[in-house]
LOLUMDREN-776124 format. One line per 2 residues: for each residue x, y, z of N, C-alpha, C, CB. Coordinates in nm, 2 decimals. Glycine has a CB too. Layout:
N
X/Y/Z/X/Y/Z/X/Y/Z/X/Y/Z | ...
This chain:
230
-1.40/0.58/-1.24/-1.43/0.61/-1.37/-1.42/0.49/-1.45/-1.36/0.71/-1.42 | -1.50/0.39/-1.52/-1.47/0.27/-1.58/-1.43/0.31/-1.71/-1.59/0.18/-1.58
-1.36/0.22/-1.86/-1.31/0.24/-1.92/-1.39/0.31/-2.05/-1.25/0.16/-1.91 | -1.54/0.26/-2.02/-1.64/0.35/-2.14/-1.64/0.46/-2.12/-1.79/0.33/-2.15
-1.62/0.53/-1.97/-1.65/0.68/-1.93/-1.53/0.73/-1.97/-1.68/0.71/-1.77 | -1.35/0.67/-1.95/-1.26/0.76/-2.04/-1.28/0.75/-2.15/-1.14/0.75/-2.03
-1.28/0.65/-2.26/-1.29/0.67/-2.38/-1.41/0.80/-2.44/-1.31/0.53/-2.43 | -1.50/0.79/-2.35/-1.62/0.91/-2.42/-1.56/1.03/-2.36/-1.82/0.89/-2.37
-1.45/1.03/-2.30/-1.39/1.17/-2.29/-1.25/1.19/-2.38/-1.34/1.20/-2.13 | -1.24/1.10/-2.44/-1.12/1.11/-2.55/-1.15/1.20/-2.66/-1.07/0.98/-2.62
-1.07/1.29/-2.73/-1.10/1.37/-2.88/-1.18/1.23/-2.99/-0.90/1.45/-2.98 | -1.19/1.29/-3.07/-1.26/1.18/-3.16/-1.14/1.11/-3.23/-1.36/1.24/-3.27
-1.16/1.03/-3.28/-1.02/0.94/-3.34/-0.96/0.89/-3.24/-0.91/1.02/-3.41 | -0.97/0.89/-3.09/-0.85/0.82/-3.01/-0.97/0.71/-2.93/-0.74/0.96/-2.89
-0.85/0.62/-2.94/-0.92/0.49/-2.85/-0.83/0.43/-2.75/-0.98/0.36/-2.95 | -0.87/0.37/-2.70/-0.79/0.24/-2.59/-0.74/0.17/-2.68/-0.89/0.12/-2.48
-0.61/0.15/-2.67/-0.51/0.09/-2.73/-0.38/0.05/-2.69/-0.50/0.15/-2.81 | -0.38/0.01/-2.56/-0.25/0.01/-2.48/-0.16/-0.12/-2.59/-0.28/-0.05/-2.28
-0.05/-0.09/-2.53/0.07/-0.21/-2.58/0.11/-0.31/-2.48/0.20/-0.15/-2.62 | 0.11/-0.43/-2.53/0.14/-0.55/-2.46/0.21/-0.56/-2.33/0.20/-0.63/-2.53
0.31/-0.51/-2.28/0.38/-0.45/-2.16/0.28/-0.41/-2.11/0.47/-0.34/-2.17 | 0.24/-0.25/-2.16/0.12/-0.20/-2.07/0.03/-0.27/-2.03/0.05/-0.12/-2.11
-0.01/-0.37/-2.08/-0.15/-0.47/-2.02/-0.08/-0.54/-1.95/-0.26/-0.57/-2.13 | 0.05/-0.60/-1.96/0.08/-0.70/-1.84/0.13/-0.62/-1.72/0.20/-0.82/-1.87
0.17/-0.46/-1.70/0.27/-0.42/-1.58/0.13/-0.34/-1.51/0.44/-0.29/-1.63 | 0.10/-0.26/-1.60/-0.01/-0.13/-1.56/-0.19/-0.18/-1.58/0.01/0.02/-1.70
-0.19/-0.33/-1.62/-0.36/-0.31/-1.59/-0.34/-0.47/-1.52/-0.51/-0.29/-1.77 | -0.28/-0.60/-1.56/-0.29/-0.70/-1.53/-0.22/-0.76/-1.37/-0.26/-0.74/-1.63
-0.10/-0.69/-1.34/-0.01/-0.67/-1.29/-0.10/-0.61/-1.15/0.09/-0.58/-1.37 | -0.17/-0.49/-1.16/-0.19/-0.42/-1.05/-0.33/-0.45/-1.01/-0.16/-0.28/-1.07
-0.42/-0.54/-1.10/-0.55/-0.63/-1.10/-0.49/-0.74/-0.97/-0.59/-0.71/-1.27 | -0.40/-0.82/-1.01/-0.35/-0.93/-0.92/-0.31/-0.83/-0.80/-0.22/-1.02/-1.00
-0.26/-0.75/-0.77/-0.23/-0.70/-0.66/-0.34/-0.61/-0.58/-0.11/-0.64/-0.69 | -0.50/-0.60/-0.64/-0.56/-0.53/-0.60/-0.55/-0.38/-0.60/-0.58/-0.57/-0.52
-0.47/-0.36/-0.68/-0.46/-0.20/-0.67/-0.48/-0.15/-0.84/-0.28/-0.15/-0.61 | -0.59/-0.08/-0.81/-0.63/-0.02/-0.96/-0.71/0.10/-0.95/-0.71/-0.11/-1.05
-0.66/0.17/-0.84/-0.72/0.28/-0.79/-0.69/0.38/-0.93/-0.64/0.31/-0.63 | -0.58/0.39/-1.02/-0.51/0.51/-1.12/-0.57/0.42/-1.25/-0.29/0.54/-1.13
-0.61/0.30/-1.28/-0.64/0.27/-1.39/-0.77/0.24/-1.44/-0.58/0.19/-1.40 | -0.83/0.29/-1.55/-0.95/0.27/-1.58/-1.00/0.11/-1.54/-0.96/0.30/-1.73
-1.10/0.07/-1.51/-1.08/-0.07/-1.46/-1.18/-0.21/-1.60/-1.18/-0.06/-1.26 | -1.11/-0.28/-1.57/-1.18/-0.39/-1.73/-1.27/-0.47/-1.63/-1.03/-0.54/-1.84
-1.36/-0.52/-1.65/-1.45/-0.62/-1.60/-1.38/-0.76/-1.61/-1.58/-0.61/-1.69 | -1.42/-0.82/-1.49/-1.42/-1.00/-1.52/-1.51/-1.10/-1.56/-1.39/-1.07/-1.41
-1.47/-1.16/-1.72/-1.56/-1.25/-1.78/-1.51/-1.36/-1.74/-1.59/-1.24/-1.91 | -1.62/-1.45/-1.77/-1.57/-1.61/-1.69/-1.59/-1.63/-1.90/-1.73/-1.74/-1.52
-1.44/-1.68/-1.93/-1.46/-1.70/-2.06/-1.53/-1.86/-2.13/-1.30/-1.67/-2.10 | -1.54/-1.94/-2.01/-1.59/-2.06/-2.02/-1.75/-2.06/-2.05/-1.54/-2.14/-1.90
-1.82/-1.93/-1.98/-1.93/-1.91/-2.00/-1.99/-1.85/-2.03/-1.98/-1.92/-1.96 | -1.92/-1.78/-2.16/-1.91/-1.67/-2.26/-1.89/-1.69/-2.41/-1.80/-1.59/-2.22
-1.98/-1.70/-2.48/-1.94/-1.69/-2.62/-1.87/-1.56/-2.69/-2.05/-1.71/-2.69 | -1.75/-1.61/-2.76/-1.74/-1.49/-2.81/-1.81/-1.37/-2.86/-1.71/-1.51/-2.88
-1.89/-1.39/-2.94/-2.01/-1.30/-3.00/-2.07/-1.22/-2.91/-2.13/-1.37/-3.06 | -2.03/-1.24/-2.76/-2.14/-1.15/-2.66/-2.05/-1.13/-2.61/-2.25/-1.20/-2.57
-1.90/-1.09/-2.65/-1.81/-1.03/-2.61/-1.85/-0.85/-2.58/-1.70/-1.06/-2.72 | -1.86/-0.84/-2.72/-1.90/-0.67/-2.72/-1.99/-0.62/-2.63/-1.97/-0.63/-2.84
-2.07/-0.68/-2.65/-2.19/-0.65/-2.51/-2.19/-0.67/-2.39/-2.30/-0.72/-2.52 | -2.08/-0.76/-2.30/-2.01/-0.76/-2.19/-1.94/-0.71/-2.14/-1.97/-0.82/-2.18
-1.85/-0.66/-2.27/-1.70/-0.56/-2.23/-1.78/-0.41/-2.23/-1.54/-0.57/-2.39 | -1.88/-0.36/-2.29/-1.93/-0.22/-2.25/-1.84/-0.12/-2.31/-1.93/-0.20/-2.09
-1.72/-0.19/-2.41/-1.64/-0.08/-2.43/-1.68/-0.06/-2.62/-1.44/-0.12/-2.38 | -1.67/0.08/-2.66/-1.64/0.06/-2.77/-1.54/0.00/-2.82/-1.64/0.15/-2.81
-1.56/0.01/-3.00/-1.40/-0.04/-3.06/-1.45/-0.19/-3.11/-1.25/-0.05/-2.92 | -1.33/-0.21/-3.17/-1.30/-0.33/-3.22/-1.23/-0.42/-3.19/-1.27/-0.33/-3.30
-1.21/-0.41/-3.10/-1.12/-0.52/-2.97/-1.16/-0.45/-2.81/-0.89/-0.50/-3.00 | -1.20/-0.59/-2.79/-1.25/-0.63/-2.60/-1.13/-0.70/-2.54/-1.40/-0.76/-2.58
-1.11/-0.60/-2.40/-1.06/-0.62/-2.28/-1.08/-0.63/-2.17/-1.03/-0.58/-2.26 | -1.06/-0.76/-2.11/-1.12/-0.81/-1.99/-1.01/-0.90/-1.95/-1.28/-0.88/-2.01
-1.05/-0.93/-1.79/-1.03/-1.00/-1.67/-1.04/-1.16/-1.70/-1.14/-0.95/-1.56 | -0.96/-1.23/-1.66/-1.07/-1.39/-1.63/-0.98/-1.49/-1.56/-1.13/-1.49/-1.80
-1.02/-1.57/-1.48/-0.99/-1.64/-1.40/-0.95/-1.78/-1.49/-1.10/-1.64/-1.28 | -0.82/-1.85/-1.44/-0.77/-1.98/-1.51/-0.87/-2.10/-1.48/-0.61/-2.01/-1.47
-0.95/-2.14/-1.59/-1.05/-2.24/-1.54/-0.94/-2.38/-1.57/-1.24/-2.23/-1.65 | -0.85/-2.43/-1.48/-0.76/-2.55/-1.53/-0.82/-2.72/-1.54/-0.64/-2.55/-1.42
-0.80/-2.76/-1.63/-0.91/-2.87/-1.72/-0.88/-2.97/-1.60/-0.86/-2.94/-1.91 | -0.78/-2.98/-1.54/-0.75/-3.05/-1.44/-0.68/-3.03/-1.30/-0.70/-3.11/-1.50
-0.79/-3.07/-1.15/-0.75/-3.00/-1.04/-0.57/-2.98/-1.01/-0.82/-3.08/-0.93 | -0.53/-3.08/-1.04/-0.35/-3.08/-1.02/-0.26/-3.08/-1.17/-0.29/-3.25/-0.93
-0.34/-3.05/-1.23/-0.27/-2.99/-1.39/-0.25/-2.88/-1.41/-0.34/-3.02/-1.52 | -0.16/-2.82/-1.52/-0.16/-2.71/-1.56/-0.25/-2.64/-1.68/-0.05/-2.71/-1.58
-0.31/-2.73/-1.76/-0.38/-2.75/-1.84/-0.51/-2.65/-1.83/-0.41/-2.88/-1.84 | -0.53/-2.58/-1.95/-0.66/-2.50/-1.89/-0.78/-2.51/-1.98/-0.64/-2.34/-1.86
-0.88/-2.53/-1.91/-0.99/-2.60/-1.98/-1.05/-2.46/-2.10/-1.13/-2.65/-1.84 | -1.07/-2.47/-2.20/-1.08/-2.33/-2.31/-1.23/-2.40/-2.39/-0.89/-2.31/-2.45
-1.31/-2.49/-2.32/-1.43/-2.50/-2.38/-1.51/-2.45/-2.37/-1.47/-2.57/-2.38 | -1.64/-2.38/-2.44/-1.76/-2.29/-2.40/-1.90/-2.42/-2.43/-1.77/-2.11/-2.51
-1.99/-2.32/-2.43/-2.11/-2.44/-2.50/-2.12/-2.42/-2.63/-2.28/-2.43/-2.45 | -2.06/-2.36/-2.71/-2.05/-2.33/-2.83/-1.94/-2.40/-2.90/-2.04/-2.21/-2.84
-1.86/-2.44/-2.83/-1.72/-2.42/-2.92/-1.59/-2.44/-2.83/-1.70/-2.25/-2.99 | -1.51/-2.42/-2.87/-1.40/-2.41/-2.77/-1.28/-2.32/-2.81/-1.36/-2.55/-2.75
-1.21/-2.26/-2.75/-1.07/-2.21/-2.75/-0.92/-2.29/-2.79/-1.05/-2.16/-2.62 | -0.88/-2.26/-2.95/-0.75/-2.36/-2.94/-0.59/-2.23/-2.95/-0.77/-2.50/-3.12
-0.54/-2.28/-2.90/-0.38/-2.21/-2.89/-0.35/-2.25/-3.03/-0.26/-2.27/-2.76 | -0.28/-2.15/-3.10/-0.22/-2.14/-3.23/-0.11/-2.06/-3.22/-0.31/-2.09/-3.34
0.02/-2.13/-3.30/0.17/-2.04/-3.29/0.21/-2.10/-3.13/0.15/-1.82/-3.31 | 0.30/-2.01/-3.15/0.44/-1.95/-3.05/0.40/-1.89/-2.95/0.55/-1.85/-3.10
0.40/-1.87/-2.82/0.37/-1.77/-2.73/0.48/-1.67/-2.76/0.36/-1.82/-2.58 | 0.43/-1.54/-2.75/0.53/-1.46/-2.78/0.56/-1.41/-2.60/0.49/-1.34/-2.92
0.70/-1.37/-2.60/0.74/-1.32/-2.48/0.70/-1.14/-2.49/0.92/-1.35/-2.48 | 0.74/-1.11/-2.34/0.66/-1.00/-2.36/0.75/-0.90/-2.23/0.47/-1.04/-2.34
0.82/-0.82/-2.26/0.97/-0.75/-2.16/0.94/-0.60/-2.17/1.17/-0.77/-2.26 | 1.01/-0.55/-2.05/0.93/-0.38/-1.98/1.09/-0.38/-1.94/0.77/-0.36/-1.81
1.17/-0.29/-1.99/1.30/-0.22/-1.95/1.34/-0.37/-1.93/1.30/-0.10/-1.80 | 1.39/-0.46/-2.05/1.44/-0.55/-2.05/1.47/-0.66/-1.98/1.48/-0.53/-2.07
1.36/-0.64/-1.86/1.30/-0.78/-1.79/1.21/-0.85/-1.84/1.24/-0.76/-1.68 | 1.18/-0.97/-1.87/1.08/-1.04/-1.85/0.95/-1.02/-1.79/1.13/-1.12/-1.80
0.84/-0.99/-1.82/0.71/-0.96/-1.76/0.60/-1.02/-1.74/0.68/-0.88/-1.80 | 0.58/-1.11/-1.87/0.45/-1.17/-1.94/0.48/-1.21/-2.04/0.35/-1.09/-1.96
0.37/-1.31/-2.12/0.36/-1.38/-2.28/0.26/-1.36/-2.30/0.38/-1.52/-2.33 | 0.24/-1.40/-2.44/0.08/-1.33/-2.51/0.08/-1.48/-2.59/0.08/-1.15/-2.65
-0.05/-1.58/-2.56/-0.07/-1.63/-2.63/-0.19/-1.66/-2.74/-0.04/-1.67/-2.57 | -0.19/-1.65/-2.81/-0.31/-1.63/-2.92/-0.37/-1.77/-2.96/-0.24/-1.56/-3.08
-0.53/-1.75/-2.93/-0.59/-1.84/-2.96/-0.70/-1.84/-3.09/-0.63/-1.87/-2.85 | -0.74/-1.93/-3.13/-0.87/-1.92/-3.23/-1.01/-2.00/-3.18/-0.83/-1.99/-3.38
-1.10/-1.94/-3.19/-1.26/-1.98/-3.17/-1.29/-2.11/-3.26/-1.37/-1.85/-3.23 | -1.33/-2.22/-3.21/-1.38/-2.31/-3.29/-1.51/-2.37/-3.26/-1.28/-2.41/-3.30
-1.59/-2.40/-3.36/-1.72/-2.39/-3.35/-1.78/-2.55/-3.32/-1.78/-2.30/-3.49 | -1.82/-2.63/-3.25/-1.88/-2.74/-3.23/-1.70/-2.82/-3.10/-1.93/-2.84/-3.43
-1.72/-2.94/-3.16/-1.64/-2.97/-3.04/-1.54/-3.08/-3.12/-1.73/-3.04/-2.89 | -1.41/-3.03/-3.06/-1.30/-3.10/-3.13/-1.27/-3.27/-3.15/-1.19/-3.05/-3.05
-1.21/-3.33/-3.22/-1.11/-3.25/-3.29/-1.21/-3.22/-3.41/-0.95/-3.32/-3.33 | -1.31/-3.19/-3.42/-1.37/-3.22/-3.57/-1.47/-3.05/-3.54/-1.49/-3.42/-3.61
-1.41/-2.95/-3.48/-1.46/-2.84/-3.49/-1.41/-2.74/-3.58/-1.46/-2.79/-3.38 | -1.54/-2.63/-3.61/-1.53/-2.52/-3.73/-1.44/-2.40/-3.67/-1.69/-2.47/-3.78
-1.35/-2.38/-3.77/-1.27/-2.27/-3.74/-1.36/-2.13/-3.77/-1.14/-2.28/-3.83 | -1.36/-2.08/-3.64/-1.42/-1.89/-3.71/-1.34/-1.82/-3.70/-1.54/-1.80/-3.65
-1.35/-1.66/-3.71/-1.27/-1.56/-3.73/-1.23/-1.52/-3.60/-1.33/-1.46/-3.80 | -1.30/-1.54/-3.51/-1.27/-1.50/-3.33/-1.11/-1.48/-3.28/-1.33/-1.66/-3.23
-1.03/-1.42/-3.25/-0.92/-1.41/-3.21/-0.90/-1.35/-3.08/-0.85/-1.36/-3.31 | -0.85/-1.44/-2.99/-0.81/-1.38/-2.85/-0.67/-1.43/-2.83/-0.90/-1.42/-2.71
-0.61/-1.33/-2.78/-0.47/-1.26/-2.73/-0.48/-1.31/-2.59/-0.46/-1.08/-2.74 | -0.42/-1.41/-2.50/-0.41/-1.39/-2.35/-0.28/-1.39/-2.31/-0.48/-1.49/-2.26
-0.33/-1.28/-2.21/-0.21/-1.19/-2.14/-0.18/-1.29/-1.98/-0.29/-0.99/-2.11 | -0.07/-1.31/-1.97/-0.03/-1.42/-1.81/0.14/-1.32/-1.81/0.00/-1.70/-1.85
0.11/-1.32/-1.64/0.24/-1.28/-1.59/0.36/-1.37/-1.54/0.20/-1.21/-1.48 | 0.43/-1.34/-1.55/0.57/-1.38/-1.58/0.68/-1.34/-1.47/0.62/-1.33/-1.71
0.73/-1.41/-1.41/0.82/-1.39/-1.26/0.75/-1.29/-1.14/0.98/-1.29/-1.30 | 0.83/-1.28/-1.05/0.77/-1.23/-0.94/0.75/-1.07/-0.93/0.86/-1.28/-0.83
0.60/-1.03/-0.88/0.57/-0.90/-0.89/0.55/-0.83/-0.74/0.46/-0.90/-0.98 | 0.62/-0.74/-0.72/0.67/-0.67/-0.61/0.58/-0.55/-0.62/0.83/-0.63/-0.63
0.49/-0.48/-0.53/0.48/-0.35/-0.55/0.48/-0.31/-0.35/0.30/-0.31/-0.66 | 0.55/-0.21/-0.31/0.61/-0.17/-0.21/0.63/-0.28/-0.06/0.53/-0.05/-0.19
0.54/-0.35/-0.05/0.62/-0.46/0.09/0.57/-0.59/0.08/0.58/-0.42/0.26 | 0.42/-0.57/-0.09/0.37/-0.69/-0.08/0.40/-0.76/-0.22/0.25/-0.68/-0.04
0.42/-0.88/-0.18/0.46/-0.96/-0.29/0.38/-1.09/-0.34/0.58/-1.00/-0.26 | 0.35/-1.06/-0.49/0.24/-1.16/-0.56/0.29/-1.28/-0.54/0.23/-1.14/-0.72
0.23/-1.38/-0.48/0.29/-1.54/-0.54/0.30/-1.62/-0.69/0.20/-1.63/-0.46 | 0.34/-1.69/-0.67/0.33/-1.74/-0.84/0.16/-1.82/-0.84/0.48/-1.87/-0.90
0.11/-1.85/-0.76/-0.04/-1.91/-0.76/-0.10/-1.83/-0.76/-0.10/-1.98/-0.67 | -0.14/-1.67/-0.74/-0.16/-1.58/-0.72/-0.18/-1.53/-0.91/-0.05/-1.53/-0.62
-0.05/-1.52/-0.92/-0.01/-1.46/-1.12/-0.09/-1.56/-1.19/0.20/-1.49/-1.19 | -0.09/-1.72/-1.17/-0.13/-1.79/-1.25/-0.27/-1.83/-1.25/-0.07/-1.86/-1.25
-0.32/-1.74/-1.14/-0.48/-1.74/-1.14/-0.58/-1.65/-1.24/-0.52/-1.71/-1.00 | -0.47/-1.55/-1.29/-0.54/-1.48/-1.39/-0.49/-1.40/-1.50/-0.61/-1.40/-1.32
-0.55/-1.43/-1.61/-0.52/-1.39/-1.75/-0.60/-1.26/-1.77/-0.55/-1.52/-1.85 | -0.55/-1.17/-1.87/-0.61/-1.06/-1.92/-0.62/-1.12/-2.06/-0.53/-0.92/-1.91
-0.75/-1.11/-2.13/-0.78/-1.15/-2.26/-0.82/-1.01/-2.34/-0.90/-1.25/-2.26 | -0.74/-1.02/-2.48/-0.75/-0.91/-2.58/-0.92/-1.03/-2.71/-0.50/-0.86/-2.70
-0.98/-0.96/-2.74/-1.09/-1.06/-2.81/-1.12/-0.96/-2.94/-1.26/-1.10/-2.70 | -1.08/-1.00/-3.08/-1.15/-0.96/-3.14/-1.17/-1.00/-3.24/-1.15/-0.89/-3.14
-1.25/-0.94/-3.37/-1.29/-1.04/-3.48/-1.22/-1.03/-3.60/-1.43/-1.03/-3.52 | -1.15/-1.11/-3.64/-1.08/-1.10/-3.77/-1.16/-1.14/-3.89/-0.98/-1.18/-3.77
-1.18/-1.02/-3.99/-1.26/-1.04/-4.11/-1.18/-1.08/-4.23/-1.32/-0.91/-4.14 | -1.24/-1.18/-4.25/-1.21/-1.23/-4.40/-1.18/-1.19/-4.53/-1.27/-1.27/-4.42
-1.14/-1.22/-4.60/-1.12/-1.17/-4.82/-1.25/-1.23/-4.78/-0.99/-1.28/-5.00 | -1.30/-1.13/-4.92/-1.41/-1.11/-4.91/-1.43/-1.20/-4.99/-1.45/-1.01/-4.93
-1.39/-1.28/-5.09/-1.32/-1.39/-5.19/-1.36/-1.52/-5.08/-1.13/-1.35/-5.23 | -1.35/-1.49/-4.95/-1.34/-1.67/-4.89/-1.43/-1.65/-4.78/-1.15/-1.75/-4.81
-1.49/-1.57/-4.78/-1.62/-1.55/-4.69/-1.74/-1.64/-4.67/-1.69/-1.44/-4.75 | -1.76/-1.71/-4.58/-1.86/-1.79/-4.60/-1.97/-1.78/-4.48/-1.80/-1.93/-4.63
-2.08/-1.82/-4.50/-2.19/-1.77/-4.40/-2.14/-1.85/-4.28/-2.37/-1.81/-4.45 | -2.21/-1.76/-4.19/-2.17/-1.80/-4.03/-2.30/-1.79/-3.96/-2.06/-1.70/-3.95
-2.34/-1.89/-3.94/-2.50/-1.87/-3.79/-2.48/-1.73/-3.76/-2.49/-1.99/-3.57 | -2.62/-1.69/-3.76/-2.65/-1.54/-3.74/-2.63/-1.47/-3.59/-2.80/-1.51/-3.79
-2.61/-1.59/-3.49/-2.57/-1.54/-3.34/-2.39/-1.54/-3.33/-2.65/-1.65/-3.20 | -2.31/-1.55/-3.41/-2.16/-1.56/-3.41/-2.15/-1.44/-3.48/-2.09/-1.69/-3.48
-2.25/-1.36/-3.61/-2.16/-1.25/-3.65/-2.21/-1.10/-3.60/-2.16/-1.26/-3.80 | -2.09/-1.04/-3.54/-2.10/-0.95/-3.43/-2.18/-0.81/-3.52/-1.91/-0.91/-3.36
-2.27/-0.75/-3.35/-2.32/-0.63/-3.45/-2.27/-0.50/-3.41/-2.48/-0.61/-3.45 | -2.21/-0.49/-3.56/-2.16/-0.36/-3.57/-2.22/-0.23/-3.51/-2.14/-0.34/-3.70
-2.37/-0.25/-3.54/-2.43/-0.15/-3.53/-2.41/-0.07/-3.38/-2.56/-0.18/-3.58 | -2.41/-0.16/-3.28/-2.38/-0.15/-3.16/-2.31/-0.07/-3.06/-2.34/-0.21/-3.16
-2.20/-0.03/-3.18/-2.10/0.00/-3.17/-2.07/0.17/-3.12/-2.05/-0.05/-3.28 | -2.00/0.20/-3.08/-1.97/0.36/-3.03/-1.94/0.43/-3.17/-1.81/0.38/-2.92
-2.02/0.56/-3.19/-2.02/0.62/-3.30/-1.88/0.67/-3.35/-2.10/0.73/-3.29 | -1.77/0.70/-3.26/-1.62/0.75/-3.29/-1.52/0.62/-3.36/-1.54/0.80/-3.12
-1.61/0.51/-3.33/-1.54/0.42/-3.37/-1.51/0.38/-3.51/-1.58/0.33/-3.31 | -1.62/0.45/-3.58/-1.65/0.41/-3.70/-1.54/0.46/-3.84/-1.79/0.47/-3.71
-1.41/0.50/-3.79/-1.35/0.57/-3.85/-1.21/0.48/-3.85/-1.36/0.72/-3.79 | -1.23/0.36/-3.78/-1.09/0.28/-3.78/-1.06/0.22/-3.91/-1.09/0.16/-3.67
-0.97/0.21/-3.94/-0.96/0.18/-4.08/-0.95/0.04/-4.11/-0.85/0.25/-4.15 | -1.03/-0.05/-4.23/-0.94/-0.14/-4.27/-0.86/-0.26/-4.21/-0.88/-0.08/-4.31
-0.79/-0.16/-4.24/-0.62/-0.21/-4.23/-0.56/-0.25/-4.05/-0.51/-0.06/-4.29 | -0.63/-0.20/-4.00/-0.65/-0.31/-3.87/-0.67/-0.38/-3.82/-0.66/-0.33/-3.81
-0.73/-0.50/-3.91/-0.76/-0.63/-3.93/-0.70/-0.71/-4.06/-0.90/-0.62/-3.93 | -0.61/-0.60/-4.14/-0.51/-0.65/-4.23/-0.40/-0.75/-4.16/-0.43/-0.53/-4.30
-0.39/-0.91/-4.15/-0.30/-0.97/-4.12/-0.16/-0.99/-4.22/-0.35/-1.06/-4.10 | -0.04/-0.92/-4.18/0.04/-0.96/-4.29/0.13/-1.05/-4.27/0.08/-0.87/-4.34
0.21/-1.13/-4.41/0.22/-1.20/-4.40/0.35/-1.28/-4.34/0.17/-1.21/-4.47 | 0.39/-1.35/-4.29/0.49/-1.37/-4.15/0.56/-1.53/-4.21/0.37/-1.38/-3.96
0.70/-1.49/-4.11/0.79/-1.64/-4.13/0.67/-1.73/-4.08/0.96/-1.66/-4.03 | 0.70/-1.82/-4.12/0.62/-1.96/-4.09/0.65/-2.00/-3.96/0.66/-2.08/-4.18
0.75/-1.98/-3.89/0.79/-2.06/-3.76/0.70/-1.92/-3.68/1.00/-2.09/-3.72 | 0.64/-1.83/-3.72/0.59/-1.69/-3.60/0.38/-1.74/-3.64/0.67/-1.43/-3.69
0.34/-1.67/-3.53/0.22/-1.72/-3.51/0.15/-1.65/-3.59/0.18/-1.73/-3.39 | 0.05/-1.69/-3.71/-0.04/-1.69/-3.79/-0.11/-1.52/-3.77/-0.12/-1.83/-3.76
-0.12/-1.52/-3.60/-0.26/-1.36/-3.64/-0.14/-1.30/-3.54/-0.50/-1.35/-3.56 | 0.01/-1.31/-3.53/0.04/-1.24/-3.38/0.03/-1.06/-3.42/0.24/-1.30/-3.31
0.04/-1.02/-3.54/0.03/-0.87/-3.58/-0.11/-0.88/-3.65/0.16/-0.82/-3.70 | -0.18/-0.93/-3.59/-0.34/-0.87/-3.65/-0.40/-0.74/-3.57/-0.47/-1.00/-3.63
-0.31/-0.74/-3.47/-0.39/-0.60/-3.46/-0.23/-0.45/-3.46/-0.51/-0.60/-3.27 | -0.26/-0.36/-3.46/-0.13/-0.26/-3.44/-0.04/-0.28/-3.35/-0.17/-0.13/-3.40
0.10/-0.29/-3.33/0.19/-0.31/-3.22/0.19/-0.13/-3.12/0.36/-0.38/-3.31 | 0.15/-0.02/-3.19/0.20/0.10/-3.13/0.04/0.10/-3.00/0.23/0.27/-3.28
0.10/0.19/-2.93/-0.04/0.23/-2.80/-0.09/0.33/-2.86/-0.01/0.28/-2.62 | -0.20/0.38/-2.77/-0.27/0.54/-2.78/-0.21/0.62/-2.82/-0.31/0.61/-2.67
-0.21/0.69/-2.90/-0.15/0.87/-2.95/-0.23/0.98/-2.92/-0.13/0.91/-3.13 | -0.22/1.05/-2.86/-0.10/1.05/-2.69/-0.16/0.93/-2.63/-0.12/1.23/-2.54
-0.04/0.89/-2.56/-0.13/0.80/-2.48/-0.19/0.85/-2.32/-0.06/0.66/-2.46 | -0.25/0.75/-2.27/-0.35/0.75/-2.15/-0.30/0.68/-2.06/-0.49/0.70/-2.18
-0.16/0.64/-2.07/-0.14/0.53/-1.99/-0.10/0.59/-1.84/-0.03/0.45/-2.05 | -0.09/0.49/-1.75/-0.06/0.52/-1.62/0.11/0.47/-1.59/-0.19/0.44/-1.52
0.15/0.58/-1.45/0.27/0.52/-1.43/0.26/0.41/-1.34/0.35/0.61/-1.38 | 0.38/0.32/-1.38/0.39/0.21/-1.35/0.56/0.16/-1.28/0.33/0.14/-1.47
0.64/0.26/-1.27/0.78/0.21/-1.19/0.80/0.20/-1.11/0.87/0.25/-1.19 | 0.70/0.22/-0.96/0.66/0.16/-0.90/0.69/-0.03/-0.85/0.57/0.20/-0.95
0.65/-0.05/-0.97/0.66/-0.17/-0.96/0.78/-0.24/-0.98/0.58/-0.21/-1.01 | 0.82/-0.35/-0.91/0.96/-0.40/-0.96/0.89/-0.58/-1.05/1.09/-0.43/-0.77
1.01/-0.61/-1.14/0.99/-0.74/-1.19/1.13/-0.81/-1.18/0.92/-0.74/-1.32 | 1.11/-0.93/-1.14/1.23/-1.01/-1.11/1.20/-1.18/-1.20/1.24/-1.01/-0.91
């Protein structure tokens, strides 16, 4: 059963909204080791060959944020930097990475990126935001050990469109405006508060809390205690 099918079975008002540690341990971790039997599968997307305004259709999931797996495209064969350019623009990191813990152990991190239209350093900032989740430490399931290389090859991405203040709204190219009419009907009761960004201390990410921190209530999470993190 795919994620769209799972959402279709939920009562009105319920939607897929996992916590950060659930995305790391119960989704990305299981994807890397090939154990996706008990989790609704997210799809794989090549971020460098996809523009953010196409994600709602690609992900095939109702809601105002979209989740998918992506392989890291290294900018240089022997380096650690990731190529984040697309045909129309590029993703640029903003703020500090946020560490993610489960049961007191470091399991991953979350990087926030903003999409810019055009080419660096003269790109124009848009309202498309991406949270990129990465594994940290060694992940084991039974006798199977996931190598550091395997972990670093994959990330889990959450993309959403942050609405601007009406007084600051500027005209966007037609292809950059998300097609809200194509979303699933039960999503329409999501409040505008979901996209409101609270004022944070200067050393924190501008978009850290652009989404609610809580998970799905009631939870549709899946057990992950059989996995150990070091």
